[in-house]
N, C-alpha and C positions, 0 to 999 in steps of 0.2 A: 444940396451939395453934390458934386460929381465925385465918383471914386473910380479910378482907373483899374479895372480888373482884367485887362486884356491878357496878362500873363498868369492868370489864376484859374484854377478849376473850382467852380462854384457848386456847392451842395447845400441842402437844408442843414441847419444845425443838427448834429447827430443826437440820437436819443438813447440813453443808457437805461435799460429797464430793470436792472437788478444789481445791487452793490451792497457791500457792508463797509461803510467808510472807516469805522473804527479799526478794521483789520489792517489798515496801512501801517499800524504800529507793530505788527508782528509778521512782517514779510520774511520769508525764508527763515522762520524761527526754527532753531535746531530741534525742538520737541515735535515739530509737525512735519518734518521732511520725509518724503518717500512713504507716505501712509495713504490708505484709502479713507473714505469719508468718516465712518464711525470712529476708527482709531484716531484719525486726525482731530476730530471734535473732542474726544476724550482727553487728548494731549493738551489742547489749547483752552478748553473751558476754564481750568484753574488760572491760567494767565489772564484771560479776559475778565475774570471775576475781580481783578484788582484795578479795573478801569476807574478813573476819576473824571470829574467834569472837564478839567483842562485837557485830558487825553482826548475826549470826544470832540472838543472844540478844535484842537489843532489837527486831529485826524480828518475831520470834515473839511477844514480849509485846504489841507494838502491834497486830499482826494479830489475835491472840486477843481483845484488849480490844475492838477494833472489832466483831468477830464477836459477842461476848457481849452487847455493848450493842445489837446488832440482833436479839437473840433466839436466837442460835445456841448450842447446848449441846454439840454434837459436831462436830469438824472434822477432816478428813483433809488432811494436808499432803504435798506431793511435793517433797522436797529431793534434787536430783540433782547438785549442784555441790560437789566436794570438792577444791579447789585446795590447793596446799601450805600447811600450817598450819591446815587446816580439817577434819582427819580426824575430829574428835569432834563434828561438827555436830549429829548426831541426839541425842547426850548433852546438848548445850547446849539443844536444843529441849525435851527431856523436863523438864529443870530449870525452864525458863520456864513450861511448861504447868502444872506442879505448883504453881508460885507463884500462878498465877491461878485454879487450881481448875477448869480446862476439861477436858472429856473429848476425847481426841485419838486419831486413828489416824495415826501418823507412818510414812511410807513411806521406806525407805532406797533412794533413787534411784541411778541410775548412768549414766555415759556412758563408753564405751570406744572408740568409733569416731571418731577425730579426722580432720581434713582430710587428713592424710598417707595415711590408709587409705580415703579416699573418703567420710567422714562429713561432717556439717555443722559440728560444733563445732571450734574451734581446738584444736590438740594440747595447749595449756597447761591445758585444763580437763577432760581425760579422764584416766582411771585404768587401770592394768593389771587384767585380769580376775581374776587370782588374788587381788590385794589387795581388789578389790570383794567377791568371794564370801566371803573371810575376814572382812571387816568386817560383811557382812550377817549371817553366823552369830553374830558377837560381839554385834551390836546386838539381835538377837532374844533371845539368851540373857540379856542384861542388862536388857531393858525390856519384852518382850512379856508381856501378861497376858491370858489367854484367858477369864477369868471374865466372867459375863454383865454385871456392872456395873463392869468395869474402867475405870480412868482413862487408861491408856496401852496401846495396841496397836501392833504393828509389822506392816508389809507390805513386800514387795519390789517395786521399781518401776523396772526399766530404762526409760530416759526415752522413747525413741521409735525407730521403725525406722531413722531416719537418724542415730542417735547411739550405737547399740550393735550388736554383732555377733549373728548368729543363735545362735552358740555361747553367748553370755552370756544370751540369752533362754532357751535350753533349760536351762542350768545354774541359772539363777535359779528357774525353775519347779520343777526337781527339788529344790532346797534348800528352797524355800517349802513344798512339799508334805511333805517329810520333817520340817519343823519345825512344820507345822500353821498357817501364816500365809497370807494372801491375796496376790494379785498385781495389779499396776496398771501401766498405761502410757498414753501418748497414742496414739490411733489414729483414723484417718478424719477428721482435722481439716481438711485442705486438699487441693485438687487437686494442688498441688506434691508432697505426700506420695505421692499415688497414682502420679504420674509417676515419682518417685524409686524407689518400690518396684518398679514394672514395669521400669524401666531397669536397676536393680541386681540384682533377684532374679528377674525374669521373672514376678512374681506381683502381684496386687492386695494391698493391706494385710491384708485379712481372711484371704486364702489364706496369706499369709506368717505371720500369727498362728497359724493352725491348724497349719502345718508345724512351728512351734516348740513345739507342745504347749500352747497357751494358750487354745484354744477350749473353755472349761470354766466351771462355775459358781462357781469360786473366783477369778474374774477380774472386774475392772471397768475400763472404759476411759474416759478423758477425751475428750469432744467427740463422737465417733461421728456425724459429719455425713454423710460421703460413702459411704453404703452403698446398694446397689440392693435391690430387693425380695427377691431370693433370699438376699442376705446378711443382711437383717433377719430372715428366717425362721431362718437358721442361728444367729444370735445368740440369738434367742428360744429355740430348741430346746436350746441349750447352757446357757441361763441366765446368759449374760454380762451384767453390769450396765453401764449407760451413764450417765455424768455429763454432763448438759447444762449448758453454760456460756454463757448467752445474751449477757451483756455483752461478754465477751471475743470471742466469735464475731462480734458486730456490729462491735466496734472494729477488729478485724483484717480484717474483710471475708471471713471464712472460709466462711460459709454458715449454713444453718439445720438443726439436728438434727431428725430426723423422729420426734419424741417420741411422738405418738399411735400411729403405726404400730409403733414399737418395743414399746410396751405391749401392743398387740394381738397381736404376735408372741410375747409372753411374756418379754421382757427387762425386768428391773428398771430403773427410771429414777430417778435422783436429780438434784440440782442442785449446782452449784459456782460460787463467785465467781471461780475461777481466779486466776492471779497478779495481784498488784496493779500490775504494769507493763503488763498488757493489759486491765485493768479500771479500775485506779486508785482502787479502793475495796474494802473488805472488809465490805460491808453485806449481810447475808443476806436480810433482809426486802425490801430493794430488789431483790435478785436474783430473788426469787420473783415480784415484779411484772413485772420484765423478761421472765421466762420466760413468764408469762401473755400479755403483750402480743405478744411475738414469735411465739408459737405461734398466737395469734388471727390475726395478720397473715398467717402462712403457710398456715393450715389453715381459716380462716373463724372468725368470732366465736363461732358456736354450737358449734364443735368442741371448745373448751377453756373451762373455767370457773375461777373463783378457787379452788374446792375442788380441782380437778385440780392446780393449781400448788402449793397448800399440801400436797397429798398427796405430790407429788414432793419437796418440801422436808422431809418428815417420814418417813412410813412408807416411801416410795419410796427415800429416801436410806438409811434403815436397811437395807432389803433389798439395795441396791446395795453397801453396805459389809459385808454379812453380819453385821449386829449387830441382831438382832430385838428386843432388850430396849429399844432406844431408839426415838424417833420415834413413840410412840403413847401414848395416855391410857387405860390399862387397869390393873386390879389385877394386880400381878406384874411390870409394866414398870418400867424405871428412873424414878425420880422427877425427871424433867427437864421443867420447866414454863416456858413463856413467857407472860407476861401483858402485853398491849398496852392502852393507853387510847386513847380517841377524843375527847380533849379539845382538840386543835388545831383552829384555824379550818377547815382543809380537810376535817374530818370532820363539820362541822355539816350536818345534814340527811340523814345516812346512814341508810338504812332497813334494810339488811342488814349488821349489824356485821362478820360474818366476811368477806364480799365487800368491804366498805368498807375493810378493812385494805389491800387491794391496789388497788382502784379509786381510792381517794382518797390512796393513797401513804404508808403508814406507813414511818417511817425508823428508829424506835428502840423498844426494849422498855421497859416500865415496871418490870417485875420479872422476874428469871430465877432459877429454881431448877435446880441440877444435883446429882443424887444426894441430894435431900432437904435441901440447904443453899442458902439464898439467896446468890447471887453478885452479882446486881444488885437494888438496892432503891431505889424511887422515882427510877429513871434514873441511879443512881450505882453504879459498879463497886466492890464491897467491897474494901477494903484496897489500892487502887491509886491513887497520886497521878498523875493523868493529865497534869497540867502538867509534872511531872518526867519522865514517860515520853516525852512529846512532845519535850521539850528534848533528851533523850539521843538519841532517834531522829533528830531533825533534825540534830544534830551529826554523826552517822554518815552520814546521807544526803548532807550537804554535802561530807563527805570524799570520797565516791565521785564526786560531781558535779564536784569540782575536779580530781580526779586525771587 
């Protein structure tokens, strides 16, 4: 069939390398406003501890709907909360993703180091390490598909240095490598994390990561802000991927990722919207613009172009996730296509259409194809009643807000 795309700007489907779908339920939550990371987490952990399976289901659907409507075809999610009654959270996410037809890399996150053992999370939201590892193995067996154009892949993702033990980091790496899946965690996000690692382990975060056996090309890190020149070189030499999350980093005041320097060092770099409670949106094309603007501010306008930012959101994201079949427009790649129009008033007068997507602020895709099937047509998400989805989601969010 022919598709007339003469008035569209065509890109590969965008790749979101880091998200927390469940956090769509706590956007602009009063307890979390105007805080930096550690205080923000302490404020919201108790709220998230009340999550139920239906919360995860509707949050996943809504996050993916937002992402797809913004041109995203592949999304990685980091779910690390498994309070009582939520043991099957990843299974719930798989079902939701399949309903929408999104391509996902779902990470089985974990937290084992509660306050009683010197960690940051309250004890009510951590799990025993044997239970974590057993479920990780079960989830991989049930859902991971390593085929080039898979719709569901699984990775293992101990949450952060301040919420898991070194033993769980090492055991997770051993299990992931035995099962042929990737590894993910938060690292280098804040100065508080640096201080915590030095005080607790006598090591900077990257040294701690290496001691745990994680400085390798099957790993990608969320944030990656506070690395010195030598650490950038080590990341690049090892091929560790970095997911830059500009909106979250600005909102929490965490700092600015050194993206151009990471690329020069050889580290793959992708983009992520991060959790919707530290970004308050799941809009991937808006995040690409944020990345471009923040890096221009930090490095100089000539140092970063719109094409750079779009590369991070496509081929860079694919490299970061170890999924080379997505994020590119080539024969043999996955048929994931995003088509944007320039019909809104803000685009009138645009001379360079590709740069205009970011300079003039695109917010929504016109058409989105995933694996050769149209999922968004003329700005409408196929097969999804958005009004009903928003009503269900709003009801669950209000339950958490009122509790």
